[in-house]
Structure formats: structure tokens, C-alpha cells
Backbone as JSON Lines, residues from 0, in Angstrom:
{"i":0,"aa":"M","n":[102.67,104.3,111.19],"ca":[101.97,103.45,110.27],"c":[102.88,102.33,109.83]}
{"i":1,"aa":"A","n":[102.31,101.15,109.82],"ca":[103.06,99.98,109.4],"c":[102.48,99.54,108.07]}
{"i":2,"aa":"A","n":[103.41,99.42,107.1],"ca":[102.97,99.0,105.76],"c":[103.44,97.52,105.52]}
{"i":3,"aa":"F","n":[102.53,96.75,105.04],"ca":[102.9,95.33,104.79],"c":[102.68,94.8,103.41]}
{"i":4,"aa":"D","n":[102.12,95.57,102.51],"ca":[101.92,95.11,101.12],"c":[101.61,96.31,100.2]}
{"i":5,"aa":"V","n":[101.75,96.08,98.93],"ca":[101.47,97.08,97.9],"c":[100.31,96.51,97.03]}
{"i":6,"aa":"L","n":[99.33,97.36,96.8],"ca":[98.19,96.96,95.97],"c":[98.38,97.72,94.64]}
{"i":7,"aa":"P","n":[97.58,98.81,94.33],"ca":[97.9,99.49,93.06],"c":[98.91,100.61,93.33]}
{"i":8,"aa":"V","n":[99.74,100.9,92.35],"ca":[100.62,102.03,92.26],"c":[100.49,102.65,90.99]}
{"i":9,"aa":"G","n":[99.93,103.82,90.83],"ca":[99.66,104.47,89.63],"c":[98.75,103.61,88.82]}
{"i":10,"aa":"D","n":[99.14,103.23,87.55],"ca":[98.36,102.34,86.79],"c":[98.64,100.86,86.96]}
{"i":11,"aa":"T","n":[99.56,100.56,87.75],"ca":[99.97,99.13,87.94],"c":[99.27,98.51,89.08]}
{"i":12,"aa":"D","n":[98.56,97.37,88.81],"ca":[97.93,96.6,89.9],"c":[98.95,95.53,90.28]}
{"i":13,"aa":"W","n":[99.39,95.68,91.55],"ca":[100.44,94.76,92.07],"c":[99.87,93.45,92.64]}
{"i":14,"aa":"R","n":[98.55,93.42,92.85],"ca":[97.9,92.22,93.54],"c":[98.18,90.97,92.93]}
{"i":15,"aa":"P","n":[98.17,90.81,91.57],"ca":[98.42,89.5,90.94],"c":[99.87,89.08,91.0]}
{"i":16,"aa":"K","n":[100.81,89.96,91.4],"ca":[102.23,89.63,91.34],"c":[102.61,88.84,92.62]}
{"i":17,"aa":"R","n":[103.73,88.13,92.51],"ca":[104.23,87.37,93.66],"c":[104.5,88.28,94.88]}
{"i":18,"aa":"Y","n":[104.35,87.75,96.1],"ca":[104.54,88.55,97.32],"c":[105.95,89.14,97.3]}
{"i":19,"aa":"E","n":[106.98,88.45,96.87],"ca":[108.36,88.92,96.88],"c":[108.52,90.16,96.01]}
{"i":20,"aa":"E","n":[107.81,90.19,94.88],"ca":[107.82,91.37,94.02],"c":[107.14,92.46,94.67]}
{"i":21,"aa":"R","n":[105.97,92.25,95.28],"ca":[105.27,93.34,95.94],"c":[106.06,93.85,97.05]}
{"i":22,"aa":"Q","n":[106.66,93.0,97.87],"ca":[107.48,93.41,99.04],"c":[108.66,94.29,98.55]}
{"i":23,"aa":"G","n":[109.29,93.92,97.52],"ca":[110.38,94.7,96.92],"c":[109.93,96.05,96.46]}
{"i":24,"aa":"R","n":[108.81,96.12,95.85],"ca":[108.21,97.43,95.41],"c":[107.9,98.32,96.64]}
{"i":25,"aa":"L","n":[107.3,97.73,97.67],"ca":[107.02,98.45,98.83],"c":[108.28,99.01,99.45]}
{"i":26,"aa":"L","n":[109.31,98.22,99.52],"ca":[110.59,98.82,100.12],"c":[111.16,99.93,99.27]}
{"i":27,"aa":"D","n":[111.04,99.77,97.89],"ca":[111.36,100.88,97.0],"c":[110.65,102.14,97.27]}
{"i":28,"aa":"L","n":[109.29,102.02,97.47],"ca":[108.45,103.17,97.67],"c":[108.73,103.81,99.02]}
{"i":29,"aa":"L","n":[109.09,103.09,100.04],"ca":[109.27,103.63,101.35],"c":[110.74,104.12,101.52]}
{"i":30,"aa":"D","n":[111.64,103.77,100.66],"ca":[113.03,104.19,100.71],"c":[113.15,105.73,100.68]}
{"i":31,"aa":"G","n":[113.67,106.31,101.68],"ca":[113.81,107.8,101.68],"c":[112.52,108.56,102.13]}
{"i":32,"aa":"G","n":[111.46,107.82,102.44],"ca":[110.27,108.41,102.86],"c":[110.24,108.78,104.37]}
{"i":33,"aa":"P","n":[109.1,109.17,104.86],"ca":[108.95,109.57,106.31],"c":[109.25,108.4,107.17]}
{"i":34,"aa":"L","n":[109.94,108.63,108.23],"ca":[110.25,107.54,109.2],"c":[109.06,107.15,109.96]}
{"i":35,"aa":"A","n":[107.89,107.8,109.88],"ca":[106.64,107.42,110.5],"c":[106.01,106.22,109.79]}
{"i":36,"aa":"I","n":[106.45,105.95,108.53],"ca":[105.89,104.83,107.76],"c":[107.02,103.87,107.55]}
{"i":37,"aa":"R","n":[106.84,102.65,108.19],"ca":[107.85,101.6,108.14],"c":[107.33,100.3,107.59]}
{"i":38,"aa":"P","n":[108.08,99.53,106.89],"ca":[107.64,98.2,106.41],"c":[107.58,97.22,107.57]}
{"i":39,"aa":"V","n":[106.67,96.37,107.55],"ca":[106.53,95.34,108.54],"c":[107.46,94.16,108.12]}
{"i":40,"aa":"P","n":[108.42,93.69,109.0],"ca":[109.22,92.55,108.57],"c":[108.36,91.28,108.47]}
{"i":41,"aa":"V","n":[108.75,90.45,107.57],"ca":[107.97,89.2,107.35],"c":[108.97,88.01,107.27]}
{"i":42,"aa":"T","n":[108.58,86.95,107.95],"ca":[109.35,85.68,107.9],"c":[108.45,84.5,108.03]}
{"i":43,"aa":"A","n":[108.94,83.39,107.34],"ca":[108.2,82.16,107.47],"c":[108.76,81.22,108.56]}
{"i":44,"aa":"D","n":[109.87,81.73,109.14],"ca":[110.54,81.05,110.17],"c":[109.91,81.32,111.59]}
{"i":45,"aa":"V","n":[109.38,80.25,112.2],"ca":[108.67,80.44,113.45],"c":[109.54,80.95,114.6]}
{"i":46,"aa":"A","n":[110.73,80.43,114.7],"ca":[111.68,80.89,115.75],"c":[112.02,82.36,115.63]}
{"i":47,"aa":"T","n":[112.14,82.8,114.32],"ca":[112.49,84.22,114.1],"c":[111.3,85.11,114.45]}
{"i":48,"aa":"A","n":[110.08,84.64,114.06],"ca":[108.83,85.4,114.34],"c":[108.62,85.5,115.95]}
{"i":49,"aa":"L","n":[108.96,84.43,116.67],"ca":[108.76,84.47,118.09],"c":[109.8,85.37,118.76]}
{"i":50,"aa":"D","n":[110.95,85.44,118.16],"ca":[112.04,86.29,118.74],"c":[111.58,87.71,118.7]}
């Protein structure tokens, strides 16, 4: 499974927050979790994305 964003976690709705905050929370949630669930890397750099 590839995870790319966080929506609600418990009573907190992460949707209105900046993407950088949501991505940080996603990485925190996945840290130490099952290896079958990995975050999807994100970049705004076209060369990096094509690589």
C-alpha cells in the first residue's frame, strides 16, 4: 500500500492544514509501522520526478 496523505486522525481533521504538515504527520504515523505500507515520495522538481 502506498500512502500519500493524511485526512482525519482521531478527532483531528488534517485536510485544512498545509501539505507539509500533513506529510510530516503521515511520516510520523508510518514510522515503525509495517513495511507493506510506505509513504509516496513527493517532489515539485521535474528532473527528480522523471528520474
